[in-house]
BADRENTI-539013 format. One record per residue (C-alpha): x, y, z; residue number from 1; residue in three letters. Coordinates in steps of 0.02 Angstrom, whole numbers, plus 50000, padded with zeros to 5 digits. Example, Ala and Ser with C-alpha at 12.3 -4.5 7.8 and 13.67 -1.06 7.14 Angstrom:
residues 2
@x = 50615; y = 49775; z = 50390; i = 1; aa = Ala
@x = 50684; y = 49947; z = 50357; i = 2; aa = Ser
//
This chain:
residues 80
@x = 46105; y = 49892; z = 48193; i = 1; aa = Unk
@x = 46153; y = 49883; z = 48010; i = 2; aa = Unk
@x = 46228; y = 49738; z = 47913; i = 3; aa = Unk
@x = 46407; y = 49799; z = 47932; i = 4; aa = Unk
@x = 46392; y = 49815; z = 48120; i = 5; aa = Unk
@x = 46316; y = 49642; z = 48132; i = 6; aa = Unk
@x = 46457; y = 49568; z = 48030; i = 7; aa = Unk
@x = 46590; y = 49658; z = 48133; i = 8; aa = Unk
@x = 46512; y = 49599; z = 48296; i = 9; aa = Unk
@x = 46506; y = 49422; z = 48229; i = 10; aa = Unk
@x = 46688; y = 49426; z = 48174; i = 11; aa = Unk
@x = 46745; y = 49504; z = 48338; i = 12; aa = Unk
@x = 46654; y = 49372; z = 48440; i = 13; aa = Unk
@x = 46722; y = 49232; z = 48330; i = 14; aa = Unk
@x = 46904; y = 49292; z = 48336; i = 15; aa = Unk
@x = 46892; y = 49331; z = 48522; i = 16; aa = Unk
@x = 46847; y = 49150; z = 48557; i = 17; aa = Unk
@x = 46992; y = 49090; z = 48450; i = 18; aa = Unk
@x = 47113; y = 49208; z = 48536; i = 19; aa = Unk
@x = 47055; y = 49158; z = 48710; i = 20; aa = Unk
@x = 47078; y = 48972; z = 48669; i = 21; aa = Unk
@x = 47253; y = 49004; z = 48604; i = 22; aa = Unk
@x = 47299; y = 49112; z = 48753; i = 23; aa = Unk
@x = 47247; y = 48972; z = 48871; i = 24; aa = Unk
@x = 47377; y = 48860; z = 48788; i = 25; aa = Unk
@x = 47523; y = 48980; z = 48816; i = 26; aa = Unk
@x = 47634; y = 48909; z = 48952; i = 27; aa = Unk
@x = 47779; y = 49031; z = 48948; i = 28; aa = Unk
@x = 47854; y = 49181; z = 48862; i = 29; aa = Unk
@x = 48038; y = 49214; z = 48828; i = 30; aa = Unk
@x = 47998; y = 49399; z = 48832; i = 31; aa = Unk
@x = 47865; y = 49453; z = 48957; i = 32; aa = Unk
@x = 47838; y = 49614; z = 48858; i = 33; aa = Unk
@x = 47784; y = 49512; z = 48709; i = 34; aa = Unk
@x = 47641; y = 49431; z = 48803; i = 35; aa = Unk
@x = 47602; y = 49596; z = 48888; i = 36; aa = Unk
@x = 47575; y = 49678; z = 48717; i = 37; aa = Unk
@x = 47460; y = 49537; z = 48662; i = 38; aa = Unk
@x = 47354; y = 49558; z = 48818; i = 39; aa = Unk
@x = 47354; y = 49747; z = 48801; i = 40; aa = Unk
@x = 47284; y = 49739; z = 48624; i = 41; aa = Unk
@x = 47156; y = 49611; z = 48683; i = 42; aa = Unk
@x = 47105; y = 49726; z = 48825; i = 43; aa = Unk
@x = 47091; y = 49872; z = 48703; i = 44; aa = Unk
@x = 46980; y = 49767; z = 48592; i = 45; aa = Unk
@x = 46862; y = 49729; z = 48736; i = 46; aa = Unk
@x = 46858; y = 49914; z = 48785; i = 47; aa = Unk
@x = 46816; y = 49970; z = 48608; i = 48; aa = Unk
@x = 46684; y = 49834; z = 48593; i = 49; aa = Unk
@x = 46598; y = 49896; z = 48751; i = 50; aa = Unk
@x = 46602; y = 50072; z = 48678; i = 51; aa = Unk
@x = 46523; y = 50003; z = 48518; i = 52; aa = Unk
@x = 46676; y = 50058; z = 48418; i = 53; aa = Unk
@x = 46677; y = 49896; z = 48320; i = 54; aa = Unk
@x = 46807; y = 49946; z = 48192; i = 55; aa = Unk
@x = 46938; y = 49988; z = 48323; i = 56; aa = Unk
@x = 46888; y = 49835; z = 48423; i = 57; aa = Unk
@x = 46916; y = 49722; z = 48274; i = 58; aa = Unk
@x = 47080; y = 49809; z = 48231; i = 59; aa = Unk
@x = 47149; y = 49787; z = 48408; i = 60; aa = Unk
@x = 47091; y = 49606; z = 48410; i = 61; aa = Unk
@x = 47181; y = 49570; z = 48246; i = 62; aa = Unk
@x = 47340; y = 49650; z = 48313; i = 63; aa = Unk
@x = 47328; y = 49542; z = 48469; i = 64; aa = Unk
@x = 47300; y = 49383; z = 48369; i = 65; aa = Unk
@x = 47440; y = 49428; z = 48248; i = 66; aa = Unk
@x = 47564; y = 49456; z = 48389; i = 67; aa = Unk
@x = 47512; y = 49290; z = 48464; i = 68; aa = Unk
@x = 47539; y = 49196; z = 48302; i = 69; aa = Unk
@x = 47708; y = 49280; z = 48274; i = 70; aa = Unk
@x = 47759; y = 49240; z = 48451; i = 71; aa = Unk
@x = 47718; y = 49057; z = 48429; i = 72; aa = Unk
@x = 47797; y = 49042; z = 48257; i = 73; aa = Unk
@x = 47961; y = 49122; z = 48311; i = 74; aa = Unk
@x = 47966; y = 49036; z = 48482; i = 75; aa = Unk
@x = 47943; y = 49191; z = 48589; i = 76; aa = Unk
@x = 47794; y = 49099; z = 48663; i = 77; aa = Unk
@x = 47773; y = 48916; z = 48708; i = 78; aa = Unk
@x = 47611; y = 48819; z = 48693; i = 79; aa = Unk
@x = 47548; y = 48666; z = 48788; i = 80; aa = Unk
//
C-alpha cells in the first residue's frame, strides 16, 4: 500500500467515525428522502471501501457528510 492509499484509508476511517456519531444524534427528518440520500451515500462509501476503491469511497463519504451538515444547518434534520 502506498502513501496515498494509506492517507485515504486514514481519512475515510476518521470521517466515517465523525459521520456515524452525527447520524446517531439525528432524531427526525422533515423530508425522509433527505436522510435516505445521506444513508445511500454512506452505504456507497462502505461498498467502495470494501472494493478498495478509496477515491470513490472518500467522495461518497464527503457527499454524505455534506448532505448531513446541510440538513442540520437548514433544519431538514433535527439533532438531539
